[in-house]
N, CA, C and O atoms as a GROMACS GRO file, in nm:
protein
  416
    1MET      N    1   9.353   5.951  16.105
    1MET     CA    2   9.400   5.972  16.206
    1MET      C    3   9.412   6.127  16.299
    1MET      O    4   9.493   6.220  16.300
    2SER      N    5   9.286   6.097  16.373
    2SER     CA    6   9.281   6.214  16.502
    2SER      C    7   9.396   6.290  16.527
    2SER      O    8   9.507   6.248  16.494
    3ALA      N    9   9.383   6.390  16.579
    3ALA     CA   10   9.439   6.516  16.641
    3ALA      C   11   9.486   6.447  16.801
    3ALA      O   12   9.396   6.378  16.849
    4ALA      N   13   9.570   6.454  16.858
    4ALA     CA   14   9.659   6.427  16.969
    4ALA      C   15   9.537   6.553  17.079
    4ALA      O   16   9.487   6.661  17.049
    5PRO      N   17   9.532   6.494  17.170
    5PRO     CA   18   9.479   6.591  17.278
    5PRO      C   19   9.595   6.684  17.288
    5PRO      O   20   9.700   6.624  17.266
    6PRO      N   21   9.613   6.836  17.318
    6PRO     CA   22   9.723   6.901  17.449
    6PRO      C   23   9.788   6.820  17.570
    6PRO      O   24   9.738   6.745  17.654
    7PHE      N   25   9.986   6.888  17.534
    7PHE     CA   26  10.002   6.764  17.618
    7PHE      C   27  10.147   6.851  17.656
    7PHE      O   28  10.232   6.877  17.570
    8SER      N   29  10.156   6.889  17.798
    8SER     CA   30  10.290   6.966  17.792
    8SER      C   31  10.371   6.885  17.935
    8SER      O   32  10.314   6.811  18.016
    9LEU      N   33  10.484   6.917  17.935
    9LEU     CA   34  10.614   6.900  18.021
    9LEU      C   35  10.554   6.989  18.104
    9LEU      O   36  10.516   6.936  18.208
   10LEU      N   37  10.523   7.152  18.094
   10LEU     CA   38  10.555   7.216  18.234
   10LEU      C   39  10.377   7.280  18.276
   10LEU      O   40  10.281   7.328  18.215
   11THR      N   41  10.405   7.252  18.383
   11THR     CA   42  10.296   7.207  18.494
   11THR      C   43  10.286   7.402  18.534
   11THR      O   44  10.366   7.488  18.496
   12ALA      N   45  10.133   7.427  18.638
   12ALA     CA   46  10.125   7.522  18.671
   12ALA      C   47  10.270   7.606  18.784
   12ALA      O   48  10.321   7.717  18.796
   13HIS      N   49  10.282   7.495  18.832
   13HIS     CA   50  10.405   7.502  18.917
   13HIS      C   51  10.517   7.572  18.853
   13HIS      O   52  10.590   7.664  18.888
   14ASP      N   53  10.506   7.489  18.734
   14ASP     CA   54  10.682   7.521  18.655
   14ASP      C   55  10.660   7.661  18.582
   14ASP      O   56  10.753   7.719  18.526
   15SER      N   57  10.542   7.708  18.586
   15SER     CA   58  10.524   7.843  18.506
   15SER      C   59  10.512   7.948  18.576
   15SER      O   60  10.543   8.055  18.525
   16HIS      N   61  10.447   7.940  18.758
   16HIS     CA   62  10.522   8.011  18.916
   16HIS      C   63  10.648   8.019  18.896
   16HIS      O   64  10.700   8.130  18.893
   17LEU      N   65  10.730   7.891  18.878
   17LEU     CA   66  10.878   7.917  18.908
   17LEU      C   67  10.927   8.011  18.819
   17LEU      O   68  10.949   8.130  18.846
   18PHE      N   69  10.945   7.956  18.713
   18PHE     CA   70  10.972   8.006  18.585
   18PHE      C   71  10.951   8.189  18.554
   18PHE      O   72  11.042   8.261  18.516
   19ASN      N   73  10.812   8.234  18.583
   19ASN     CA   74  10.808   8.328  18.602
   19ASN      C   75  10.837   8.456  18.724
   19ASN      O   76  10.827   8.579  18.719
   20GLU      N   77  10.883   8.348  18.847
   20GLU     CA   78  10.932   8.418  18.959
   20GLU      C   79  11.098   8.434  18.926
   20GLU      O   80  11.167   8.487  19.012
   21GLY      N   81  11.138   8.404  18.844
   21GLY     CA   82  11.290   8.364  18.787
   21GLY      C   83  11.369   8.238  18.872
   21GLY      O   84  11.487   8.218  18.846
   22SER      N   85  11.308   8.166  18.962
   22SER     CA   86  11.335   8.081  19.031
   22SER      C   87  11.368   7.925  18.996
   22SER      O   88  11.430   7.848  19.069
   23HIS      N   89  11.305   7.895  18.859
   23HIS     CA   90  11.309   7.760  18.823
   23HIS      C   91  11.411   7.713  18.762
   23HIS      O   92  11.434   7.712  18.641
   24PHE      N   93  11.486   7.668  18.864
   24PHE     CA   94  11.626   7.592  18.829
   24PHE      C   95  11.649   7.447  18.781
   24PHE      O   96  11.753   7.382  18.800
   25ARG      N   97  11.521   7.396  18.705
   25ARG     CA   98  11.615   7.268  18.631
   25ARG      C   99  11.503   7.295  18.506
   25ARG      O  100  11.465   7.190  18.454
   26VAL      N  101  11.440   7.434  18.447
   26VAL     CA  102  11.334   7.477  18.298
   26VAL      C  103  11.415   7.380  18.213
   26VAL      O  104  11.337   7.296  18.168
   27TYR      N  105  11.549   7.356  18.170
   27TYR     CA  106  11.586   7.286  18.098
   27TYR      C  107  11.575   7.139  18.108
   27TYR      O  108  11.628   7.069  18.022
   28ASP      N  109  11.508   7.085  18.210
   28ASP     CA  110  11.420   6.968  18.193
   28ASP      C  111  11.236   6.933  18.109
   28ASP      O  112  11.165   6.836  18.081
   29LYS      N  113  11.232   7.043  18.103
   29LYS     CA  114  11.161   7.097  18.046
   29LYS      C  115  11.123   7.146  17.909
   29LYS      O  116  11.028   7.112  17.840
   30LEU      N  117  11.206   7.222  17.889
   30LEU     CA  118  11.214   7.267  17.714
   30LEU      C  119  11.317   7.219  17.624
   30LEU      O  120  11.398   7.143  17.677
   31GLY      N  121  11.329   7.242  17.517
   31GLY     CA  122  11.406   7.165  17.439
   31GLY      C  123  11.317   7.043  17.344
   31GLY      O  124  11.205   7.055  17.294
   32ALA      N  125  11.385   6.958  17.340
   32ALA     CA  126  11.333   6.848  17.252
   32ALA      C  127  11.311   6.700  17.366
   32ALA      O  128  11.418   6.645  17.395
   33ARG      N  129  11.229   6.659  17.407
   33ARG     CA  130  11.246   6.498  17.414
   33ARG      C  131  11.164   6.442  17.372
   33ARG      O  132  11.055   6.496  17.350
   34VAL      N  133  11.190   6.311  17.347
   34VAL     CA  134  11.106   6.145  17.302
   34VAL      C  135  10.993   6.128  17.445
   34VAL      O  136  11.017   6.110  17.565
   35VAL      N  137  10.927   6.136  17.405
   35VAL     CA  138  10.784   6.125  17.507
   35VAL      C  139  10.673   5.970  17.487
   35VAL      O  140  10.668   5.884  17.399
   36SER      N  141  10.624   5.986  17.571
   36SER     CA  142  10.495   5.884  17.518
   36SER      C  143  10.371   5.906  17.604
   36SER      O  144  10.378   5.919  17.726
   37VAL      N  145  10.289   5.908  17.552
   37VAL     CA  146  10.120   5.992  17.585
   37VAL      C  147  10.002   5.873  17.556
   37VAL      O  148   9.973   5.837  17.441
   38ASP      N  149   9.951   5.831  17.652
   38ASP     CA  150   9.861   5.749  17.615
   38ASP      C  151   9.906   5.618  17.529
   38ASP      O  152   9.825   5.552  17.465
   39GLY      N  153  10.021   5.595  17.534
   39GLY     CA  154  10.049   5.460  17.435
   39GLY      C  155  10.132   5.519  17.321
   39GLY      O  156  10.208   5.439  17.267
   40THR      N  157  10.133   5.647  17.274
   40THR     CA  158  10.161   5.693  17.120
   40THR      C  159  10.324   5.783  17.196
   40THR      O  160  10.323   5.878  17.274
   41SER      N  161  10.449   5.709  17.136
   41SER     CA  162  10.584   5.751  17.139
   41SER      C  163  10.598   5.883  17.055
   41SER      O  164  10.520   5.884  16.960
   42GLY      N  165  10.667   5.980  17.065
   42GLY     CA  166  10.685   6.093  16.978
   42GLY      C  167  10.763   6.209  17.015
   42GLY      O  168  10.758   6.243  17.134
   43CYS      N  169  10.821   6.262  16.951
   43CYS     CA  170  10.901   6.400  17.024
   43CYS      C  171  10.818   6.512  17.044
   43CYS      O  172  10.722   6.550  16.977
   44TYR      N  173  10.882   6.577  17.180
   44TYR     CA  174  10.764   6.675  17.247
   44TYR      C  175  10.863   6.763  17.216
   44TYR      O  176  10.978   6.721  17.219
   45PHE      N  177  10.833   6.927  17.173
   45PHE     CA  178  10.904   6.993  17.140
   45PHE      C  179  10.887   7.144  17.278
   45PHE      O  180  10.775   7.178  17.239
   46ALA      N  181  10.903   7.198  17.343
   46ALA     CA  182  10.900   7.342  17.401
   46ALA      C  183  11.006   7.441  17.372
   46ALA      O  184  11.126   7.421  17.354
   47VAL      N  185  10.927   7.575  17.370
   47VAL     CA  186  11.072   7.650  17.344
   47VAL      C  187  11.027   7.801  17.430
   47VAL      O  188  10.908   7.826  17.452
   48TRP      N  189  11.088   7.852  17.454
   48TRP     CA  190  11.055   7.993  17.559
   48TRP      C  191  11.096   8.100  17.428
   48TRP      O  192  11.209   8.130  17.387
   49ALA      N  193  10.953   8.148  17.376
   49ALA     CA  194  11.019   8.282  17.240
   49ALA      C  195  10.906   8.413  17.303
   49ALA      O  196  10.807   8.420  17.229
   50PRO      N  197  10.903   8.481  17.379
   50PRO     CA  198  10.812   8.559  17.470
   50PRO      C  199  10.781   8.667  17.296
   50PRO      O  200  10.680   8.700  17.233
   51ASN      N  201  10.868   8.681  17.285
   51ASN     CA  202  10.872   8.790  17.150
   51ASN      C  203  10.824   8.766  17.017
   51ASN      O  204  10.793   8.859  16.943
   52ALA      N  205  10.815   8.572  16.962
   52ALA     CA  206  10.840   8.592  16.846
   52ALA      C  207  10.713   8.605  16.781
   52ALA      O  208  10.619   8.566  16.851
   53GLU      N  209  10.684   8.649  16.668
   53GLU     CA  210  10.582   8.660  16.566
   53GLU      C  211  10.542   8.450  16.582
   53GLU      O  212  10.433   8.417  16.628
   54ARG      N  213  10.648   8.339  16.537
   54ARG     CA  214  10.610   8.243  16.514
   54ARG      C  215  10.746   8.175  16.550
   54ARG      O  216  10.845   8.241  16.578
   55VAL      N  217  10.744   7.981  16.548
   55VAL     CA  218  10.858   7.958  16.567
   55VAL      C  219  10.806   7.822  16.500
   55VAL      O  220  10.694   7.772  16.503
   56SER      N  221  10.932   7.776  16.434
   56SER     CA  222  10.933   7.637  16.348
   56SER      C  223  11.031   7.534  16.356
   56SER      O  224  11.150   7.564  16.341
   57VAL      N  225  11.002   7.438  16.374
   57VAL     CA  226  11.100   7.335  16.369
   57VAL      C  227  11.181   7.333  16.210
   57VAL      O  228  11.100   7.324  16.118
   58ALA      N  229  11.310   7.339  16.172
   58ALA     CA  230  11.376   7.381  16.053
   58ALA      C  231  11.386   7.180  16.019
   58ALA      O  232  11.392   7.077  16.086
   59SER      N  233  11.382   7.223  15.870
   59SER     CA  234  11.397   7.069  15.810
   59SER      C  235  11.549   7.040  15.772
   59SER      O  236  11.616   7.106  15.692
   60MET      N  237  11.598   6.912  15.856
   60MET     CA  238  11.758   6.868  15.797
   60MET      C  239  11.677   6.758  15.689
   60MET      O  240  11.762   6.678  15.651
   61LEU      N  241  11.571   6.734  15.638
   61LEU     CA  242  11.540   6.645  15.574
   61LEU      C  243  11.599   6.703  15.418
   61LEU      O  244  11.638   6.631  15.326
   62TYR      N  245  11.595   6.830  15.416
   62TYR     CA  246  11.660   6.874  15.213
   62TYR      C  247  11.792   6.909  15.259
   62TYR      O  248  11.818   6.977  15.359
   63LEU      N  249  11.876   6.854  15.177
   63LEU     CA  250  12.008   6.942  15.190
   63LEU      C  251  12.060   7.071  15.132
   63LEU      O  252  12.170   7.127  15.128
   64ASP      N  253  11.931   7.097  15.086
   64ASP     CA  254  11.902   7.225  15.004
   64ASP      C  255  11.805   7.330  15.067
   64ASP      O  256  11.762   7.430  15.010
   65TYR      N  257  11.774   7.286  15.206
   65TYR     CA  258  11.695   7.420  15.254
   65TYR      C  259  11.786   7.467  15.326
   65TYR      O  260  11.888   7.428  15.383
   66GLY      N  261  11.673   7.652  15.297
   66GLY     CA  262  11.790   7.730  15.330
   66GLY      C  263  11.882   7.771  15.220
   66GLY      O  264  11.932   7.884  15.228
   67ARG      N  265  11.900   7.722  15.154
   67ARG     CA  266  12.051   7.699  15.046
   67ARG      C  267  12.065   7.754  14.924
   67ARG      O  268  12.034   7.659  14.851
   68LYS      N  269  12.085   7.821  14.873
   68LYS     CA  270  12.123   7.868  14.716
   68LYS      C  271  12.148   7.799  14.640
   68LYS      O  272  12.212   7.713  14.700
   69ASN      N  273  12.143   7.772  14.535
   69ASN     CA  274  12.184   7.676  14.409
   69ASN      C  275  12.321   7.673  14.432
   69ASN      O  276  12.373   7.783  14.447
   70GLY      N  277  12.408   7.558  14.440
   70GLY     CA  278  12.541   7.546  14.420
   70GLY      C  279  12.594   7.579  14.560
   70GLY      O  280  12.712   7.611  14.566
   71GLU      N  281  12.515   7.576  14.687
   71GLU     CA  282  12.545   7.583  14.824
   71GLU      C  283  12.522   7.426  14.884
   71GLU      O  284  12.536   7.407  15.005
   72TRP      N  285  12.503   7.366  14.836
   72TRP     CA  286  12.490   7.216  14.873
   72TRP      C  287  12.574   7.134  14.764
   72TRP      O  288  12.635   7.169  14.663
   73ILE      N  289  12.554   7.019  14.822
   73ILE     CA  290  12.607   6.899  14.749
   73ILE      C  291  12.485   6.789  14.706
   73ILE      O  292  12.380   6.779  14.769
   74PRO      N  293  12.506   6.743  14.638
   74PRO     CA  294  12.346   6.635  14.608
   74PRO      C  295  12.400   6.512  14.693
   74PRO      O  296  12.522   6.516  14.709
   75ASN      N  297  12.350   6.429  14.737
   75ASN     CA  298  12.306   6.302  14.761
   75ASN      C  299  12.373   6.239  14.649
   75ASN      O  300  12.406   6.290  14.542
   76ARG      N  301  12.394   6.077  14.706
   76ARG     CA  302  12.481   5.990  14.618
   76ARG      C  303  12.429   5.937  14.516
   76ARG      O  304  12.497   5.894  14.422
   77HIS      N  305  12.266   5.932  14.524
   77HIS     CA  306  12.142   5.952  14.398
   77HIS      C  307  12.144   6.049  14.327
   77HIS      O  308  12.067   6.053  14.231
   78GLY      N  309  12.236   6.160  14.354
   78GLY     CA  310  12.200   6.319  14.297
   78GLY      C  311  12.079   6.399  14.378
   78GLY      O  312  12.073   6.522  14.379
   79GLY      N  313  12.020   6.348  14.419
   79GLY     CA  314  11.918   6.419  14.518
   79GLY      C  315  11.889   6.496  14.644
   79GLY      O  316  11.946   6.498  14.753
   80ARG      N  317  11.800   6.549  14.603
   80ARG     CA  318  11.829   6.685  14.751
   80ARG      C  319  11.830   6.615  14.933
   80ARG      O  320  11.897   6.653  15.029
   81GLU      N  321  11.734   6.511  14.925
   81GLU     CA  322  11.709   6.460  15.019
   81GLU      C  323  11.823   6.435  15.144
   81GLU      O  324  11.916   6.363  15.107
   82ASN      N  325  11.830   6.473  15.253
   82ASN     CA  326  11.953   6.453  15.316
   82ASN      C  327  11.940   6.268  15.415
   82ASN      O  328  11.906   6.235  15.529
   83LEU      N  329  11.980   6.203  15.311
   83LEU     CA  330  12.034   6.031  15.289
   83LEU      C  331  12.030   5.995  15.440
   83LEU      O  332  11.951   5.912  15.486
   84GLU      N  333  12.145   6.083  15.536
   84GLU     CA  334  12.174   6.037  15.683
   84GLU      C  335  12.108   6.037  15.820
   84GLU      O  336  12.111   5.987  15.933
   85THR      N  337  12.022   6.160  15.704
   85THR     CA  338  11.916   6.225  15.822
   85THR      C  339  11.783   6.129  15.868
   85THR      O  340  11.711   6.086  15.958
   86ILE      N  341  11.812   6.135  15.746
   86ILE     CA  342  11.645   6.009  15.713
   86ILE      C  343  11.688   5.921  15.811
   86ILE      O  344  11.654   5.943  15.928
   87GLU      N  345  11.762   5.818  15.781
   87GLU     CA  346  11.846   5.710  15.854
   87GLU      C  347  11.857   5.766  15.974
   87GLU      O  348  11.862   5.667  16.047
   88LEU      N  349  11.864   5.849  16.034
   88LEU     CA  350  11.885   5.859  16.171
   88LEU      C  351  11.718   5.848  16.234
   88LEU      O  352  11.680   5.769  16.321
   89LEU      N  353  11.634   5.953  16.162
   89LEU     CA  354  11.520   5.941  16.198
   89LEU      C  355  11.467   5.795  16.206
   89LEU      O  356  11.413   5.739  16.302
   90ARG      N  357  11.512   5.721  16.019
   90ARG     CA  358  11.439   5.597  16.075
   90ARG      C  359  11.446   5.493  16.214
   90ARG      O  360  11.363   5.426  16.276
   91ARG      N  361  11.632   5.526  16.231
   91ARG     CA  362  11.640   5.436  16.340
   91ARG      C  363  11.628   5.457  16.510
   91ARG      O  364  11.618   5.381  16.605
   92LEU      N  365  11.637   5.644  16.487
   92LEU     CA  366  11.552   5.718  16.652
   92LEU      C  367  11.385   5.617  16.646
   92LEU      O  368  11.317   5.574  16.740
   93ASN      N  369  11.368   5.610  16.518
   93ASN     CA  370  11.180   5.556  16.516
   93ASN      C  371  11.163   5.427  16.589
   93ASN      O  372  11.099   5.403  16.692
   94HIS      N  373  11.249   5.336  16.499
   94HIS     CA  374  11.253   5.222  16.592
   94HIS      C  375  11.256   5.156  16.674
   94HIS      O  376  11.208   5.045  16.694
   95VAL      N  377  11.367   5.279  16.778
   95VAL     CA  378  11.411   5.249  16.938
   95VAL      C  379  11.284   5.310  16.985
   95VAL      O  380  11.215   5.248  17.066
   96ILE      N  381  11.256   5.399  16.952
   96ILE     CA  382  11.083   5.497  16.978
   96ILE      C  383  11.049   5.327  17.054
   96ILE      O  384  11.058   5.277  17.166
   97TYR      N  385  11.014   5.289  16.938
   97TYR     CA  386  10.918   5.173  16.925
   97TYR      C  387  10.924   5.057  16.932
   97TYR      O  388  10.831   4.977  16.934
   98GLU      N  389  11.074   5.032  16.938
   98GLU     CA  390  11.071   4.887  17.048
   98GLU      C  391  11.098   4.905  17.156
   98GLU      O  392  11.115   4.804  17.224
   99ASN      N  393  11.114   5.054  17.231
   99ASN     CA  394  11.100   5.082  17.363
   99ASN      C  395  10.927   5.149  17.412
   99ASN      O  396  10.902   5.162  17.532
  100SER      N  397  10.853   5.176  17.336
  100SER     CA  398  10.717   5.188  17.406
  100SER      C  399  10.645   5.117  17.449
  100SER      O  400  10.541   5.154  17.504
  101GLY      N  401  10.686   4.976  17.435
  101GLY     CA  402  10.539   4.832  17.506
  101GLY      C  403  10.511   4.869  17.394
  101GLY      O  404  10.531   4.748  17.410
  102CYS      N  405  10.477   4.917  17.266
  102CYS     CA  406  10.374   4.870  17.186
  102CYS      C  407  10.457   4.755  17.070
  102CYS      O  408  10.385   4.701  16.986
  103ALA      N  409  10.578   4.729  17.071
  103ALA     CA  410  10.649   4.588  16.949
  103ALA      C  411  10.607   4.484  17.015
  103ALA      O  412  10.599   4.488  17.138
  104THR      N  413  10.587   4.420  16.973
  104THR     CA  414  10.496   4.269  16.997
  104THR      C  415  10.617   4.173  16.971
  104THR      O  416  10.601   4.051  16.977
   0.00000   0.00000   0.00000
């Protein structure tokens, strides 16, 4: 798999409006969005964090993420995987694939 070229929903005009404080629809550009770029569908994330040392997407795939022992309940198989989140992502992936024009 090759790396995807850089992609952003933010244009130079968006940056100009944002910087002068007059971008009244910046919510259309920031956050998480399902997008299709050059025939490849996926999730796009954009955040405004000017003083952040780093930004990350927290994992919901594991029930013990950010929790100490005893602060989470194992799944129905006794494991730490969040089966409901995995099923949600599986369904989301299916819907994106079916609606991307890639499905045959």
